[in-house]
PASEBA-1860 file (N, C-alpha, C; in nm, 3 decimals):
! residues 131
1> MRLSDNLP> 5.417/5.307/4.754/5.438/5.450/4.759/5.580/5.477/4.809 ~ 5.649/5.562/4.735/5.786/5.596/4.772/5.786/5.719/4.862 ~ 5.892/5.733/4.941/5.907/5.846/5.031/5.921/5.976/4.953 ~ 5.987/5.973/4.838/6.010/6.095/4.761/5.883/6.149/4.698 ~ 5.775/6.073/4.692/5.649/6.122/4.635/5.588/6.233/4.720 ~ 5.614/6.235/4.849/5.555/6.334/4.937/5.646/6.453/4.965 ~ 5.767/6.452/4.912/5.862/6.559/4.938/5.852/6.667/4.831 ~ 5.880/6.792/4.866/5.882/6.899/4.766/5.990/6.873/4.662
9> LSTADTAA> 5.971/6.930/4.544/6.063/6.907/4.434/6.196/6.978/4.450 ~ 6.197/7.093/4.514/6.323/7.167/4.527/6.329/7.232/4.665 ~ 6.447/7.284/4.697/6.461/7.354/4.824/6.386/7.485/4.823 ~ 6.367/7.544/4.706/6.289/7.668/4.696/6.145/7.642/4.737 ~ 6.090/7.527/4.696/5.955/7.492/4.737/5.947/7.473/4.888 ~ 6.049/7.413/4.945/6.053/7.391/5.089/6.059/7.523/5.163 ~ 6.146/7.614/5.118/6.159/7.743/5.184/6.030/7.823/5.174 ~ 5.966/7.818/5.058/5.842/7.893/5.040/5.731/7.834/5.126
17> ADTPTPAP> 5.730/7.703/5.142/5.624/7.640/5.220/5.645/7.661/5.370 ~ 5.770/7.666/5.415/5.799/7.679/5.557/5.794/7.822/5.608 ~ 5.816/7.920/5.522/5.824/8.059/5.563/5.688/8.126/5.549 ~ 5.626/8.164/5.660/5.499/8.235/5.649/5.521/8.376/5.596 ~ 5.428/8.424/5.519/5.437/8.560/5.467/5.386/8.655/5.574 ~ 5.472/8.745/5.624/5.426/8.836/5.728/5.328/8.938/5.671 ~ 5.227/8.966/5.749/5.129/9.066/5.708/5.188/9.205/5.728 ~ 5.154/9.299/5.639/5.207/9.434/5.658/5.152/9.496/5.787
25> ADPALRAK> 5.239/9.567/5.856/5.200/9.628/5.983/5.124/9.758/5.958 ~ 5.028/9.785/6.043/4.955/9.910/6.028/5.037/10.025/6.086 ~ 5.004/10.149/6.049/5.083/10.264/6.095/5.087/10.279/6.247 ~ 4.981/10.242/6.316/4.981/10.253/6.462/5.081/10.156/6.524 ~ 5.085/10.033/6.472/5.182/9.934/6.521/5.324/9.979/6.490 ~ 5.344/10.034/6.372/5.478/10.082/6.335/5.521/10.196/6.428 ~ 5.431/10.288/6.458/5.465/10.401/6.546/5.500/10.350/6.686 ~ 5.424/10.253/6.736/5.453/10.197/6.869/5.588/10.125/6.869
33> AEAAAEKF> 5.614/10.050/6.763/5.741/9.977/6.754/5.859/10.074/6.746 ~ 5.844/10.181/6.668/5.951/10.280/6.658/5.976/10.349/6.791 ~ 5.869/10.384/6.861/5.884/10.449/6.992/5.952/10.355/7.092 ~ 5.910/10.230/7.094/5.970/10.134/7.187/6.117/10.108/7.154 ~ 6.148/10.096/7.026/6.288/10.072/6.986/6.375/10.191/7.021 ~ 6.322/10.311/7.001/6.399/10.432/7.035/6.419/10.444/7.186 ~ 6.316/10.410/7.264/6.330/10.414/7.410/6.431/10.311/7.458 ~ 6.430/10.194/7.396/6.528/10.092/7.434/6.670/10.140/7.402
41> EGFFIGEM> 6.688/10.201/7.285/6.820/10.253/7.251/6.862/10.360/7.351 ~ 6.770/10.447/7.392/6.801/10.548/7.492/6.839/10.487/7.625 ~ 6.766/10.383/7.666/6.799/10.314/7.790/6.937/10.250/7.782 ~ 6.966/10.186/7.670/7.095/10.120/7.651/7.210/10.220/7.657 ~ 7.196/10.331/7.585/7.302/10.434/7.584/7.316/10.494/7.723 ~ 7.204/10.522/7.790/7.209/10.579/7.925/7.280/10.487/8.022 ~ 7.251/10.359/8.014/7.318/10.263/8.103/7.467/10.257/8.074 ~ 7.503/10.266/7.947/7.645/10.265/7.912/7.715/10.390/7.967
49> LRQMRRAS> 7.650/10.505/7.957/7.708/10.628/8.011/7.722/10.621/8.163 ~ 7.621/10.565/8.231/7.628/10.550/8.377/7.743/10.457/8.418 ~ 7.761/10.350/8.344/7.871/10.258/8.374/8.006/10.325/8.350 ~ 8.016/10.407/8.246/8.141/10.478/8.220/8.169/10.579/8.330 ~ 8.067/10.649/8.375/8.086/10.746/8.483/8.123/10.675/8.613 ~ 8.061/10.561/8.640/8.094/10.484/8.760/8.239/10.436/8.755 ~ 8.284/10.391/8.639/8.424/10.348/8.626/8.519/10.466/8.643 ~ 8.480/10.583/8.594/8.564/10.702/8.611/8.579/10.736/8.759
57> REFAGEDS> 8.471/10.722/8.836/8.477/10.748/8.980/8.570/10.649/9.050 ~ 8.564/10.524/9.008/8.645/10.420/9.072/8.794/10.442/9.047 ~ 8.828/10.483/8.927/8.970/10.498/8.892/9.025/10.636/8.923 ~ 8.940/10.731/8.956/8.985/10.867/8.981/9.059/10.876/9.114 ~ 9.150/10.973/9.121/9.222/10.998/9.245/9.131/11.062/9.349 ~ 9.178/11.068/9.473/9.097/11.122/9.582/9.062/11.269/9.563 ~ 9.146/11.346/9.499/9.120/11.489/9.480/9.058/11.520/9.344 ~ 9.015/11.419/9.272/8.957/11.437/9.139/8.815/11.491/9.148
65> IYKDRAGA> 8.773/11.562/9.044/8.636/11.613/9.039/8.535/11.499/9.025 ~ 8.579/11.384/8.977/8.488/11.271/8.961/8.453/11.206/9.094 ~ 8.533/11.227/9.197/8.504/11.172/9.329/8.402/11.258/9.405 ~ 8.382/11.381/9.362/8.289/11.473/9.428/8.146/11.430/9.397 ~ 8.068/11.398/9.500/7.930/11.352/9.481/7.830/11.467/9.475 ~ 7.878/11.591/9.491/7.786/11.705/9.493/7.714/11.720/9.360 ~ 7.783/11.702/9.251/7.720/11.719/9.120/7.678/11.590/9.054 ~ 7.679/11.480/9.129/7.648/11.350/9.070/7.506/11.343/9.015
73> DMLDMTDT> 7.411/11.404/9.086/7.272/11.402/9.038/7.258/11.478/8.908 ~ 7.327/11.591/8.899/7.320/11.669/8.775/7.387/11.594/8.660 ~ 7.497/11.526/8.689/7.563/11.448/8.585/7.476/11.331/8.540 ~ 7.403/11.270/8.633/7.311/11.163/8.596/7.200/11.215/8.505 ~ 7.149/11.333/8.535/7.047/11.393/8.449/7.104/11.426/8.312 ~ 7.228/11.473/8.310/7.294/11.503/8.183/7.313/11.376/8.101 ~ 7.351/11.268/8.166/7.367/11.140/8.096/7.235/11.095/8.034 ~ 7.127/11.109/8.109/6.996/11.070/8.059/6.955/11.156/7.940
81> LLADTLAG> 6.977/11.287/7.950/6.943/11.377/7.840/7.026/11.346/7.716 ~ 7.154/11.323/7.735/7.242/11.288/7.623/7.199/11.156/7.560 ~ 7.165/11.059/7.642/7.122/10.929/7.590/6.994/10.943/7.509 ~ 6.898/11.021/7.558/6.773/11.041/7.485/6.797/11.115/7.354 ~ 6.887/11.211/7.354/6.919/11.285/7.232/6.984/11.194/7.129 ~ 7.080/11.114/7.172/7.147/11.021/7.080/7.050/10.915/7.028 ~ 6.960/10.869/7.114/6.861/10.770/7.070/6.765/10.831/6.969 ~ 6.729/10.958/6.989/6.641/11.025/6.894/6.704/11.038/6.756
89> QRAFGIAD> 6.836/11.048/6.752/6.908/11.054/6.625/6.940/10.915/6.572 ~ 6.912/10.814/6.652/6.945/10.675/6.622/7.094/10.662/6.588 ~ 7.173/10.726/6.671/7.317/10.735/6.647/7.386/10.599/6.655 ~ 7.338/10.509/6.739/7.404/10.380/6.754/7.344/10.273/6.664 ~ 7.226/10.298/6.610/7.163/10.202/6.520/7.092/10.087/6.588 ~ 7.081/10.092/6.719/7.017/9.982/6.792/6.867/9.977/6.759 ~ 6.804/10.093/6.755/6.661/10.098/6.723/6.635/10.044/6.583 ~ 6.724/10.073/6.489/6.707/10.023/6.353/6.714/9.870/6.349
97> LILRQLLP> 6.806/9.813/6.425/6.817/9.667/6.429/6.693/9.603/6.491 ~ 6.642/9.665/6.595/6.520/9.613/6.658/6.404/9.620/6.561 ~ 6.393/9.731/6.488/6.283/9.746/6.393/6.295/9.647/6.278 ~ 6.415/9.616/6.237/6.432/9.516/6.131/6.385/9.379/6.177 ~ 6.397/9.352/6.306/6.349/9.225/6.360/6.197/9.225/6.380 ~ 6.145/9.337/6.429/6.002/9.343/6.459/5.915/9.363/6.335 ~ 5.964/9.441/6.241/5.885/9.476/6.123/5.963/9.442/5.995 ~ 5.985/9.314/5.966/6.068/9.280/5.851/6.009/9.323/5.717
105> TLTAPAAD> 5.877/9.327/5.705/5.818/9.365/5.577/5.833/9.514/5.550 ~ 5.842/9.595/5.655/5.856/9.738/5.636/6.000/9.781/5.618 ~ 6.094/9.698/5.660/6.233/9.737/5.652/6.306/9.674/5.535 ~ 6.244/9.581/5.466/6.310/9.519/5.351/6.317/9.620/5.237 ~ 6.434/9.635/5.173/6.445/9.730/5.063/6.362/9.683/4.944 ~ 6.309/9.777/4.872/6.229/9.746/4.754/6.320/9.688/4.646 ~ 6.260/9.613/4.552/6.339/9.548/4.448/6.408/9.649/4.357 ~ 6.345/9.764/4.335/6.404/9.864/4.246/6.489/9.966/4.322
113> APADAAPF> 6.498/9.954/4.454/6.579/10.048/4.533/6.726/10.009/4.525 ~ 6.816/10.108/4.529/6.958/10.074/4.528/6.996/9.996/4.653 ~ 7.102/9.918/4.642/7.143/9.831/4.753/7.185/9.909/4.876 ~ 7.237/10.031/4.857/7.284/10.108/4.972/7.176/10.195/5.034 ~ 7.054/10.191/4.981/6.945/10.270/5.037/6.894/10.203/5.163 ~ 6.891/10.275/5.271/6.844/10.221/5.398/6.708/10.280/5.431 ~ 6.613/10.198/5.478/6.481/10.250/5.511/6.478/10.335/5.636 ~ 6.578/10.319/5.724/6.584/10.396/5.847/6.717/10.469/5.852
121> KSGPPAVA> 6.718/10.583/5.918/6.843/10.655/5.935/6.924/10.586/6.044 ~ 7.052/10.570/6.020/7.133/10.505/6.122/7.277/10.554/6.114 ~ 7.301/10.672/6.162/7.436/10.722/6.174/7.498/10.768/6.045 ~ 7.627/10.796/6.048/7.696/10.846/5.930/7.712/10.737/5.826 ~ 7.732/10.776/5.699/7.748/10.675/5.595/7.879/10.599/5.614 ~ 7.881/10.479/5.561/8.001/10.395/5.572/8.112/10.451/5.486 ~ 8.234/10.434/5.531/8.351/10.482/5.458/8.427/10.362/5.405 ~ 8.456/10.362/5.275/8.532/10.253/5.215/8.680/10.270/5.248
129> LDK> 8.743/10.162/5.287/8.885/10.165/5.320/8.966/10.123/5.198 ~ 9.075/10.194/5.172/9.163/10.157/5.062/9.247/10.038/5.103 ~ 9.276/9.953/5.007/9.357/9.834/5.036/9.503/9.864/5.025
END
């Protein structure tokens, strides 16, 4: 018996045999995944805004409005609200990337769909640059 007798005939056979076919996700799982991805994007944006505000305080002069701690709580609430709003619009696309990882069967474009059709909204359309 030769070693090649037990091997697949082509790499396509190997890829098909090694890759499990994911089962389609039910609507409840999809809704939970979308909510979690959106919350994570909101948390990420909020943390980025907090770090930017903290850096502004560090670099600001002594008489700057950024050094005043009186309105810091209100600014923190504003950062959280802005982060949640941006996450709801999926402005950064982080939630879309997470969903593509969690739900690959739902995010794969259909065979007859155009290549530029995206299953999820993710910010403004791309702009082609002239050479």
